N, C-alpha and C positions, 0 to 999 in steps of 0.2 A: 842348053843354056837355061840357067836357073833364074827364076823371077823372084824378087823380094816379096815377103808376105804382105798381103794388102794391109794398109793402115786401117784402124777401126774407124768407123764412121764418127764424124764430129759430134753427133748427138749422144752416142754411147760414151765417148770420152768425157763429155761434160757432165753426164749423170754420175759417172764413177767419181770424178773429182768432188762433186757436190756431196755425195754420201760420205766420203772420207773426211771432208771438212766438218760435217755435222757430228760424226762420231768422235772426232778429235775434240771438238768443243765441249761435248757432254762429259767426257772423261775427267776433265779438270775443273768443272764448275760445281761449287757446293750447292746442294739442294736446300732451299729455304723452307722453314716450317710452314710458311703460309701457302706453299704450293700443295700441301696435303688437301686443302679445301675444308670447308666447314663440315661436310658429311663425314670425312675421315676422322676429324678431330672429335666429333661427337661419338663416333663408334668406339673410341678409346675410353670414354667415360669421363664425366666432369663432376668432381666431388662437390662443386658448389651448385649444382643444378637443383631445381625445386624437387624433382622426383627423389633424388638421393636424400634430401633433407627430411621429407615427409616419411620416407621409408624407415628412418631411424628414430623419429619422434613419436611420443605417446599421443594418442587421440582419445580423449574422453568420450565415452559413448559407443565405442566399437566392441564392447563386450570382453576386452582383454585388459587385464591389470598390468600396466607397465609404467616405466618412469616413476614419477612421484605420486602416482594414483594410489589411494587407499582402497578403492574398489572400482568396479566398472560393470554395471548390470545391463549395459547396452541400450539404455534409454536416457531421456532428459527429464524424468519425473523427479520433483523435489520432495515428494511426500512419502517416498518409500525408504528403504534402509540405506540407499546409496544416492546421494544428491546428484544434480546435473553437473556439479563441479568435481565429481568422482571422489567425494569425501564421505566418510561414514556418517550417517545421520546422528545428530546429537543435540541435546538441549543447548540453545545459544547460537545455533547456526542460522537462525532467521526463518526457518521453514517449520510449519506445524506438522509434526508426524503423529501417527497413532499413539495414543497415551499422553500426548501433550495438550494442555488446555490453551496454550499460547506459546509463542516463541518470538521475542522482539529482538533477537540477534545479540543479546548480551546475557551475562550471568549476574545482573544486579537485581536486587529486590527493592520494593518500594516504588516501582515505576509502572505498576499495573500488571506486570508479569514477573513472577518470582524467579529466583535463581534455579528453581526446580521446574520451571515452565508450567506453573500453576497460576491461573488467573487470580489476581489480587482484587478484592472488592474495593471500589472507589468509596471513600468516606470523606466527609468534610463537615466542619462545624459552622453552622449559620449559612445564610445565602451566599452563593458564589457566582461570580461573573466570568464570562468568556471562557467557558469550559468546553473543550472539544468532545464531541460524542465518543470519539475513539478512546478517550481517557476513562470512560465510565465502565471499567471492568466489573463484571458481576451483575450489571444492571441490564434489563431488557425493556423495550417499549411495550406497554400494554394498552395504550390508547393515544391517539393524536387527532388533531383537527384544526382547521384554520380559525383564527380569531373572528373572522367575519361571519361564521355560520353558527347557528344554535340548533336546538332541538335534539341534542344527544341526551338520552336518559341517564341520569346519574346512577341508576341501578345497573345499567350496562357497564359503566366504568367500574363500579364496585365489584361486579361479578367477574370482570376481566383482570382487574388488578388485585390479585389475591395474596401476594407474597408478604413477608413479614415487614418489609419497609417500602415506603412509597417516596417518589421524587416528583415534584412539580417543576416543569422547565418550559422555557419559551425561547423562540428564535425567529429570525426571518426564514421564510419557507425555503428549504433547500440548503440552508447554511449548515456546514458540518460542525459549527461551533454554537453552543447554546449561549444566548445573551445572559441568561440568569437561571439559576436553579437552586433548590434546597431540598433536603430530604430529612425524614424522621420515621419512627415506627408508624406503621399503618394506622393504628388506633389514634395516634396524635394528629395525623394529617386529616383524618375524618372526624376529629372531635367537634361535636356540634356546639358552636358558640352562639347560635341564634343570630339575631341582627344587632348584637351588642358591639361595642368597640373595645372589648376586653379579649385580647388574644389568648390562645393556649400555647404556652411556651414549651418547646421541645427541640433539642439539638441546636440551640443557638438561633432559633427562629420563632417568631410569634405567629402562630397559625390561627386561621379562622375558617369555619365551614358552616354553611346552612344550605339546605335544598331550595330555599326560596329567597336568598339574599345575595350571597357571594362566597367565593372560595379563593383563598390565597395566603400570602405570608408577607411579613416584613422582618427586619432584623429584631432580635429579641431586645426588649426594653424600649423600642421606638413606638410612639403613639400611632394608632390607626384611626382613620376617619371614613367610615363606610357610608356611601350614599348612592346606591347600595354598595358599589365598589369603593375601595379605599382611594381617596383623593389626596391624602397627606403627602407632603413633599419632603419631609425629613428623611435623609438618606434615600432619596428617590430611586437611585439605581438598584437598590436592594429590595424593591417592592414588586410583587406580582399579584394580580387580581383578575378573576374571571367571574362574570355575572352568572347567577343561577336564578331559577324561578319555576315553581310548581314541580319540583323534582327533575328539572332538566337543566342542562348547561346551556346558557344563553351566549350571545356574542360578547367580545371584548374582555377586559377593558384595558389593562396595562401590562407592559413587560418592561420593568425598570423605568427609565425616564420616558419611554414611548407610551403615550396614553391615547385615549379616544380611538381605540382599535376595534370598536364594536362592529364595523362593517368592512374591516380590512382583511382581505384574504391573502395578503402577502406576509402575514405573520402566523406562526404556528404555535399551538398549545400542545404540550406533550406530557403524558404521565408515564413514569417508568417504575418498575418494582424489582426487588431483590430479596433473596433469602437472608 
């Protein structure tokens, strides 16, 4: 007598049915892109990623000429043959390179730096007000001191200020702009007028100088009234006067409309010279 084969255990039958259902479900369900996950997507490459963008772009200063660079010397120095902008150095680029006396970033003449990057000497007729020191191309300071102090030997100033032209200037201490200035040939600025009220006219200014009275200027044609410094108020903004005595520069006196500066250390007297 034959017995029928035993039935599979209920647990085995349940497992088989579960696997069949799972396989059947996967075979007809589309796989969504999002199921790849962020790691898989990045492994395929993202053309908009930062690394891709920088790998294709030019980097000034990396020592390799690429993109729209004219040069690339691998540094950010602006005073050699290749600027920090990877442009070939040239007059008018705003950087002073060897062989240039100046470079103001343009190719215009008449602004203190010529189209050939040569310093243009500052010149002006008569006393001038509110002049930036930066505009005084070709001039250099040869002496300076506060209005409130005296005792500087005039011989020291004459020995220090030796170039062909001299400029007397005044301003508030530390101000980059001169309140007032005038210039003329050196011999005219040092022309000894004694203690008279008759100035020596040169380059639009009436100059006076004495080692024991005063030193200064007014506009040419205007009267001066020295006691010992000039106290006249005609065109007062164009008057400068410094006390002298016994061969020394004493304190004060005036810088334009500002007077009685004999003890004022907040104002500065400056002498400049130029070839």
